C-alpha positions as CSV (number, residue, x, y, z in Angstrom):
1,M,-10.1,-0.1,-15.1
2,K,-10.8,-3.0,-12.9
3,Y,-7.8,-4.3,-11.0
4,T,-6.9,-6.9,-8.4
5,L,-4.2,-6.3,-5.8
6,I,-2.2,-9.3,-4.6
7,A,-0.5,-8.1,-1.4
8,D,2.0,-9.4,1.1
9,G,-0.6,-9.1,3.9
10,R,-4.0,-7.8,4.8
11,S,-2.7,-4.5,6.2
12,D,-1.5,-3.7,2.6
13,T,-5.0,-3.2,1.5
14,V,-4.3,0.5,2.3
15,L,-2.6,0.5,-1.2
16,I,-6.0,0.5,-2.9
17,P,-6.7,4.2,-2.3
18,I,-3.1,5.0,-3.4
19,I,-3.5,3.1,-6.6
20,D,-6.9,4.6,-7.3
21,W,-5.4,8.1,-6.8
22,S,-2.6,7.2,-9.2
23,F,-5.1,6.2,-11.9
24,R,-7.0,9.5,-11.4
25,Q,-3.8,11.3,-12.3
26,F,-4.0,9.8,-15.7
27,N,-7.8,10.6,-16.0
28,V,-8.7,6.9,-15.6
29,T,-11.5,5.6,-13.3
30,S,-10.5,2.5,-11.5
31,V,-12.2,-0.1,-9.3
32,G,-9.9,-2.1,-7.1
33,Q,-10.2,-5.2,-5.0
34,C,-7.7,-7.1,-2.9
35,A,-7.3,-10.8,-3.3
36,D,-7.7,-12.8,-0.1
37,L,-5.3,-15.6,-0.7
38,G,-6.7,-17.3,2.3
39,R,-9.8,-18.1,0.3
40,I,-7.8,-20.0,-2.3
41,P,-6.7,-23.6,-1.7
42,R,-3.0,-24.3,-1.9
43,Q,-2.0,-24.5,-5.5
44,P,0.9,-26.6,-7.0
45,S,2.4,-23.6,-8.8
46,S,2.3,-19.8,-9.0
47,D,0.6,-20.2,-12.4
48,D,-2.2,-22.2,-10.8
49,Q,-2.5,-19.7,-8.0
50,L,-2.8,-16.8,-10.4
51,K,-5.5,-18.6,-12.4
52,A,-7.4,-19.2,-9.1
53,V,-7.0,-15.5,-8.2
54,I,-8.5,-14.4,-11.6
55,D,-11.3,-16.9,-11.2
56,L,-12.3,-15.3,-7.9
57,Y,-11.3,-11.8,-8.6
58,D,-11.7,-11.1,-12.3
59,C,-10.0,-8.0,-13.5
60,D,-8.2,-6.1,-16.3
61,V,-4.8,-6.0,-14.5
62,L,-3.0,-7.4,-11.5
63,F,-1.1,-5.2,-9.1
64,V,1.4,-7.4,-7.3
65,H,2.9,-6.0,-4.0
66,R,6.1,-6.9,-2.3
67,D,7.7,-4.9,0.4
68,A,11.4,-4.4,-0.3
69,E,12.3,-4.8,3.4
70,G,15.9,-3.8,3.0
71,Q,16.4,-5.8,-0.2
72,P,17.1,-4.0,-3.5
73,A,13.8,-2.9,-5.2
74,D,15.0,-4.4,-8.5
75,L,15.3,-7.8,-6.8
76,R,11.7,-7.6,-5.6
77,R,10.6,-6.5,-9.1
78,E,12.4,-9.5,-10.6
79,Q,10.7,-11.8,-8.2
80,I,7.3,-10.4,-9.1
81,A,8.1,-10.8,-12.8
82,E,9.0,-14.5,-12.2
83,Y,5.8,-15.0,-10.3
84,V,3.6,-13.5,-13.0
85,V,5.5,-14.7,-16.0
86,N,2.5,-16.7,-17.3
87,A,-0.2,-14.6,-15.7
88,P,-3.4,-14.4,-17.7
89,R,-3.5,-10.6,-17.1
90,P,-1.0,-7.8,-17.4
91,H,0.6,-6.8,-14.1
92,V,2.1,-3.8,-12.3
93,P,4.6,-4.3,-9.5
94,V,4.2,-2.3,-6.3
95,V,7.4,-2.2,-4.3
96,P,7.7,0.3,-1.4
97,V,11.3,0.6,-0.3
98,R,10.7,-0.7,3.2
99,M,7.0,-1.4,3.7
100,T,3.6,0.1,2.8
101,E,3.2,1.9,6.1
102,A,6.0,4.4,5.1
103,W,3.7,5.9,2.5
104,L,1.1,6.7,5.1
105,L,3.5,8.9,7.1
106,I,3.1,11.8,4.8
107,D,0.0,13.4,6.3
108,E,0.0,14.4,10.0
109,A,-3.6,15.6,9.9
110,A,-4.8,12.3,8.5
111,I,-3.0,10.4,11.2
112,R,-4.6,12.5,13.9
113,S,-8.0,12.1,12.3
114,A,-7.6,8.3,12.0
115,A,-6.5,8.2,15.7
116,G,-9.9,9.8,16.6
117,N,-8.4,13.0,17.8
118,P,-8.2,15.4,14.8
119,N,-7.6,18.5,17.0
120,G,-4.9,17.0,19.1
121,T,-1.7,19.0,19.6
122,M,0.8,16.5,20.9
123,Q,4.1,16.1,19.1
124,L,4.1,13.1,16.7
125,N,7.7,13.5,15.5
126,L,7.0,12.3,12.0
127,P,10.0,12.0,9.8
128,D,10.7,14.2,6.9
129,I,9.3,12.9,3.6
130,L,12.7,12.3,2.2
131,R,13.6,10.0,5.2
132,I,10.5,7.8,5.3
133,E,11.9,5.2,2.9
134,T,15.1,4.9,5.0
135,L,13.3,4.1,8.3
136,P,14.2,0.6,9.6
137,D,10.7,0.1,10.9
138,P,8.1,2.5,9.4
139,K,5.3,0.3,10.7
140,R,6.4,0.9,14.3
141,V,6.8,4.7,13.6
142,L,3.3,4.8,12.2
143,H,1.8,2.8,15.1
144,D,3.6,5.0,17.7
145,A,2.3,8.2,15.9
146,L,-1.3,6.9,15.9
147,T,-1.0,5.9,19.6
148,E,0.4,9.3,20.6
149,A,-2.1,11.2,18.4
150,S,-5.0,9.4,20.1
151,G,-4.3,11.4,23.3
152,L,-5.4,8.4,25.4
153,N,-4.0,7.5,28.7
154,A,-1.8,4.4,29.1
155,R,-4.7,2.1,30.1
156,R,-6.9,3.1,27.1
157,R,-4.0,3.1,24.7
158,A,-3.6,-0.6,25.4
159,R,-7.0,-1.2,23.9
160,L,-6.6,1.1,20.9
161,P,-7.4,-1.0,17.7
162,I,-4.2,0.1,16.0
163,H,-4.6,-1.9,12.8
164,R,-8.1,-0.6,12.3
165,R,-6.8,2.9,12.7
166,V,-4.1,2.3,10.1
167,H,-6.7,1.4,7.6
168,R,-8.6,4.6,8.3
169,I,-5.7,6.9,7.4
170,P,-6.3,6.8,3.6
171,D,-9.9,7.9,4.3
172,Y,-8.4,11.3,5.3
173,I,-5.8,11.7,2.5
174,S,-7.1,13.1,-0.8
175,D,-3.7,13.9,-2.4
176,Y,-0.6,11.7,-2.5
177,T,1.4,14.2,-4.6
178,R,4.1,14.4,-1.9
179,L,5.0,10.8,-2.5
180,N,6.2,11.8,-6.0
181,S,9.5,12.7,-4.4
182,L,10.2,9.1,-3.6
183,P,11.9,6.8,-6.2
184,A,9.7,3.8,-5.3
185,F,6.5,5.8,-5.8
186,Q,7.9,7.3,-9.1
187,S,8.4,3.7,-10.3
188,L,4.8,2.9,-9.6
189,Q,3.6,5.9,-11.5
190,R,5.8,5.0,-14.5
191,D,4.6,1.5,-14.5
192,I,0.9,2.6,-14.5
193,R,1.6,5.0,-17.3
194,A,3.3,2.2,-19.3
195,L,0.3,-0.1,-18.7
196,L,-2.1,2.5,-20.0
197,D,0.1,3.3,-23.0
198,R,0.1,-0.4,-23.9
199,R,-3.7,-0.5,-23.7
């Protein structure tokens, strides 16, 4: 299954390993790519933009991401449905309750490894899995955890390439099963199953 992710921002490319893992749960091999909307000239409509995306990033299915950011998830899903109403490919909505970074807070060992200090022992104070989607700013929580996990002094912390470290976290996570306790992630799994059933 070849898919293209249309995401809110470049940092949301960390969704690719999560989507790939989700497909594997249904015994489907997937190849994902993230559309760089900056490569696409401004289009007069969303239909034209989607056609341009498909031209550059041909695929079997589109994954369209929107962070809920405090808005009802159903509202974001409706907005996605309006955006892709005439899309030339089927689509799957991806709507984390707050923002994508919340889904990376599930694995302390992965955060320590991505920070470059896998054997560190400093307290990271990560939230319980059932709280991560209620955090007002999961991105800040994740960045703070990575900074603390690095074990660097204040001067060197200031030079820590935090966004690059965020993108490394999925390299150290092989199992996202814990996310199945979250309603937003359950919705993603149901939508992938529905997509596969239709095919």
